[in-house]
Steps between C-alpha positions, in 0.01 A plus 500: 500500500349683784647651805319508833584489868339327795582559855354360816609521855556145642460344834738631756495855368495754783212736421640764731845475355660398831870449504706241679828586673807525281758229504842651544771365266844605395618579151819363348684805622392430854261794534173434680185533290135448564339254253134453513409135472186397322389852423230400244130588495340192353316635196334323213284677246451827672601425856665766721818627357744786542519607135736412224842375598400405853453152622196392709546502873389215715702426805527142608661365814829337398782361701817691562692270271256557211503874567879514482512284194243713319668812616828384350320428173352849508853645553627314193209613286542865602870486418405456132477838318143607422575524125624140493191378692270686259681356198483147643127538579430645154687217329307248701170665410584521132603138490191389692280706270650352183499143633138523613410656166653207313303258710180700462557515124462122490138553606422717197215355298590445128231741381637808679810688601436531874515255786181455713725521808805722484687446828751785459217752545458391857873473564569852375225665697570308825870587492434867415246516782745361752826658383386826343515677168872437460420151375310627190814501276541126580146444372589668170817297456326176602228562236758560225686179603177305493416618151838403374487156661165405347598626152241770482690655209341241274157647589568873463778476247861597500432850369274596791769616734263704719263201567690337792573829663130603474381171655763515777403860577134399518586221751704741709237772507237242593705383797520858624129559438390181683714585804366859498140375498563268794661771702251772405166317511587169671552654843863401494656493744212402724426700817546320830212269580337532157386206288739417220312562173657208309220471240502872433872500438485198276237676291708821489828328413341247260204607287541872557876518488563262208384721215808683392722211378221336292419832341858591404585144398206438276529842332870434439425163334232660286728778386768253392246288321518195728126503564208637308236747602242225536719323751577797728218431749577134550873553553445795734245301704731197527797721585298682769368171644854364511639796689201506730531134598878527521455785749220323692676165525873556502493844663361383838732198513807714443366766742467239777855390448640852487305616808625229736831439668655159435425389852132592467424345158399150604138577579424719196679253272300216636163683508512714187819488288522123455131447410510789256824388337358148454176642354683734263738227378218252448287763317804601292555137398130469407511820292825388330332169415196682358734715294698198378181327389383815324833541324497142385148543372585827331813356340311197379241720332775715351690196375187389320467832336866487402469162348192592299649828382833348397329221311273747327791726393733230381213315329463802279865497416487129429209571266721748317763234441231259396373751243852554371556128457163469318598778265829329436312187416280690260795626293671170525201300372409739215717585207345830452298685772292786368418816692139394537598154635739665745228736628251214540756312708625791718176683588361220732824491699501874547144488625572205734821646653453871593871537565583461130548835325575354155587171318725527199717343238830647387644356187877470458623716207844449369725778384360662189157335528312795653346626182373157393349457848331838483350425151367164625331666798344772276360228284326361813294816543750694706567790261686708766724220624872574527788384712650758740712550805386695811758703675510534882351849473197342321573628149461263202782454245578254217674188611874521524706262289522162672541132421143420606177660620202376702213721386157468654291346225177413676366641830171471674297691590596688190327831572660568838837375386514655146786724605738207553421320168831476304715581805844347487527334846879467478529876508438508877777375723251343739302310239811412296659332803185308581446385139856377463466313834171342382656394165805358677305302767205406287265584788272787596696794639359811668656843469578733786225755571500793266255752366265381232388761256141367524489581875488814705831678556546364859391147415748222446460184304677180426525311168538123492673359185505154346721427205342312211733253332468408129372139493648455147849593606770231516590381845851630468388849418596744775216640710530856374476388145209259576283767662193616309393755745383581853151467658448727793255604762518843665363534853318791654620454857309796642181301469642186648329545847194693394258209474627316802248496794764597759606794288141615461439486876801718575589284802826357362776675320672327205829578338660312205875556452762387254805408707703327226779753536690464827427792730241655269125460544298629208129553557272312267163572677384655826543826678783719364684491837455130570863405419618731782263366761655252748350157497451410870234391740289193539245617246735531200633242255759492220455248222776444238424350157692449176317625192627464152865524600447782748484501886185662618390569859149543628461687828180480693430702815185571707420866546332648816159458334555123488585499875185698579285259299644205681465647845348262757291705748430189704869454593533873568193504724610185683838653573356824624247320720778288649702812574200667654440198722858496623487875559183453711682229690783739563260768623335246727838384635601858558179570689536187702862571567421851599220377722739250666753781538247726664379209717854430604560863575174501699610188689838651568337829610250320725781286638696806588193657648421185690852482630470867604169440660644198687783717618259773596271245669788356692605850597140578597470182700826579666369847568173360625685263733707790625184704532326217683792468733497879549120497566545212747777682680313831496184331620694342786685821583181712496269257673735407782510845671142568402404174673649627823335840464151351444545218746598713792238760412244228527647378830492854636136540402389163654733458803262483803789522747594852384198659342557818304324827537249609245745731331775241502266233365391732216867567413580130501201436278636767261838330502335165425283655226804659334683172526225300336476769225873469444465122483226537242722725293785252523276209400360696199841612380638147526192355328541747214865412469430126502231544232726705277781247544269206420563350840143491619386143560132432449291198602214500253189321632121543489394788728148603594487878423182559701655352815815717459288812452315425828833466687623827352172680602539379856863611517413851377174534694652701784664759275186528289283547804724780629439690174133407471566313176273209418662193332216321342501119479614353165227451241515252217418591142264365393317483819492154667814375330711239678810613688781569253826307530817625335852355444738709710733510794267557792747708698582730212136521393408604859778762478352644182147507628610661829684764308200582277255504798744696714545763230120518449461576871810718536430730203118511533292782634385478865158339501550348159458141398692210330318239294642165389390312190602155374429403141602221266620587151568310178351160590512272202590775256852394404648606831541160670320490834431872489603771743376643828487879540501650851404868493558739796291813451541802725331836523818702544617806304614298197804549285577732209655382173841623609468322832396177323820509294711537819294253703748213463819703539681371812504740796280751327221577753316736258527792747322313787802458726364732770143362500569129549797276580654266244805427284364539154597157374207289614316523166826436310551180698133405465507528118833310460366226736185473298689477172744238640194284595351534148258780576483875456400813691271748326408855618211727405464835665357842441547816710231538774331171395708242684727225380459137402796257530433166337716193558459240229636157577475169307211289628568148634354204309145411616606163645785646706290789613223272628758292700651815645158632608433172691826514709488671838708799578861428580541778756731414779337431835659665794666252729444535863730425783349183648803341648529456866871582519715766329608424151874540430586727204856535368582817307820528291542875432829688473342846550472560875227761461281261301567226750392730785189586297408129470555447867289799598222402255470154665566618858131565559414145393572264783449193278830567317865513607752654261873421466725694256824418320708746292666255258412192303752286682357597843151436377583156355666404832200608697268312267687177548543550871127557556263504203240785538135500408553771240799661326496870398775533242656806343668451166782747494727359773862600548658150460272334237174551320187401678382284206813281532423458866142414413614237250730341751221504759255322271765246404541394863223249593516605869434866410297477181165509686562842660273765340697795367372862471731702275508870577711707261534854366546351149149547361562362147274228378795282397631494855157416638462208254845364575435509875163325469645246260783430746245401769401816677151497638435874454680807378460848654669815377641780708374740629261268688145549591541366855138382511551298182830373643331373813209346310741320265693355795176384669386334178828317433529368857135404499550313178789307650329414821165422335314799648220663305 
């Protein structure tokens, strides 16, 4: 009987203790009340809990109908008074404890007093752990009820009133102790997110907590004499093992059931409870079968001992009767038996049958014949012989007057029985009644047990008499008159069991009783208290025999020493190993179940996170789309007026019909310079916004880095010359290496290199230098095709550590705003562009020692790089105006200022004629009326979008061949790609570089007409 508790938080438990909304219900009186539905933390063997008396909390999503139904049930439960609920729960626990105890008692092995698996231990601890200390009285009552049901009184005796209370108190204290261990050292309840220490709690509630009940129980049985000192260790060990396995097996199963709501029990029942119940039942049946076989074997061995012992005892008594009949034959066959002849006959019988105390002959003496009998005996060398009576107090007196006397004439052995020679056997009521019965029946008759003077004061004996008839008497002579005397044998019953093997071993207790008198059992042999001992149990037998007219009863019972000697350690070990195996199975199932629960929780958590991420991504994508639309709109709104500013500034500076003065021309150049700077700032800000929004579209392809560096050098040559800065040609490391080819977007790579070279020139000292180095890294060393590092080294003032930390902060010019123009976001854009293309931007700088900016890009595969190096440059060739007549250009532009700018830009070129339309409808009509040689199309038109017009144009076979130049203030890459995909031949962004605008028109018209 051991008490332990196991607790484990199951799948579905909310580690953070989150609560679900309350379901509102109404009580019977119509008042609204909040009833929490499914407020259970799923705990098993140490899972999260809220302390005693509180149910686990795990909110599940339930329908409104279920919520209302459960809420109504909660109302009905809470209407029951707390005392009634406690009494009902206590009664259920006591009944469950007692019932489980009766079933567990069936598993008790026959050589012990304890079951190897005591299920009530786990039941008590689990219920106390879940429902608090108030359930401890029910454990006490349940243990008392169990002891009464199994008849434990037969073990500890009716007089041991304190025994059941002591054992019940031990079981109750053990339940409290096991629960205290789990809560104190088992990290119960668990903290949120912690691992549930199931194994630790099983060890605490089982082996560690199951020591009190075995100790109190075994000591109680020892004190009442049910077990001996040599059997204390075995019974304590078996008791402790039984409580340990009861806690480890039944405790978790009950804890799982108590910790789940009825709607949430399907999965734990299928995954843990059902396998464990099946395993426990099957193991219990196996242990019961082992116990049954051991009991049968033990009973068979005991029955053999009983049969042998009974035969040995009653064979001795049969030998007594045989000796008596032989003595009767001696006197019958001989006319005169002398004292010597009698001794020679009796002595061998006394030696052969140890039970015989004396063999004698009592001659019948008629009234008045005592003196003649005494003289005859004196003549036979018995000078002191005389006839006497012995009073009950032991005194000797002359015989009282009577009609006849039976005086002991011969007795053997003579020396030890000299005190009874001459005794009148009719003087004692016991012997007189037996002698008269023997003379009347003519058979051997035994007396009731009485004290023989030859024996110790506390020893009893029995005398068996046989009347000797006179063979010479006439047949009609009455039996009393024909009796010559009585032969008798006195029995020393104390020595009846001394020489028996079972008595010598001390394993079996024997008791011989005379039960001839109804309701009275007189002890003949055995322990003094054996008549009062109850005869019960499988290892006790009662054998009734008739002996010389008396009813004797032989009681045989095995004592605890016999049970210890017959103990089968193999069966005990097999049972314990089976229980250990099922316990390990339970631990494994708990761990697997806990792992599944945590996995399910992780899946649910990840699912919630994924759903949140999806919502956030959708929101981000929506925001990006809104941002893209905003950028497109802002690009259009900013570039449209700026296009007019720059366009007319260029016209003013180049108009030969109205040349400007030097001062005016310088002012126009300043306007144009400021406009282009503003355009650069707009482009950089929009680029940065597109990169951060993930809207930057890249066309990754093999790019020759050396060729791009040469282009950048030529673009920056004028500025470098003005400041006397030398940009050295790119050198390859190692020297003589082949041109390096990287995988990148050529436009964005050019933008990065221009930014690095521009900064090296802009922030360098006058008269300084810039060196360029190209090196391959990581070829064939686990880095794929390797990398190409492009280093830009300047001789400028360098950067301090603080400036290096702020280098990539947007709009932070590091205090150089007054010395050189710029926005402060070029390096930020360059680094983000490099990372988006799979590269990186590295910086090394020291104050007064210059700076080194290294762009590292992934190298292109050797085969692709070789093909790229063989292809000619794809630079656009400028188209020239070779047509003999003017080429007709149609421009659809809703902004009148921009339309005037286009007209003025082409006015100096006589080879072109320009027509303008303000709406898409007017332009489509003009196209169909007279198809032009080139269409200049703005996208943001008042009546429809320009891309829709472009799609309709390309769908018309008559107009599909007209080249289209899209000019728009929307500078986003997505708009450019959509326009080119729709069939546009080229795409220019506002503000326009009028020279580029003119060159593009020339190239597109030349391409249509076949000019070069």
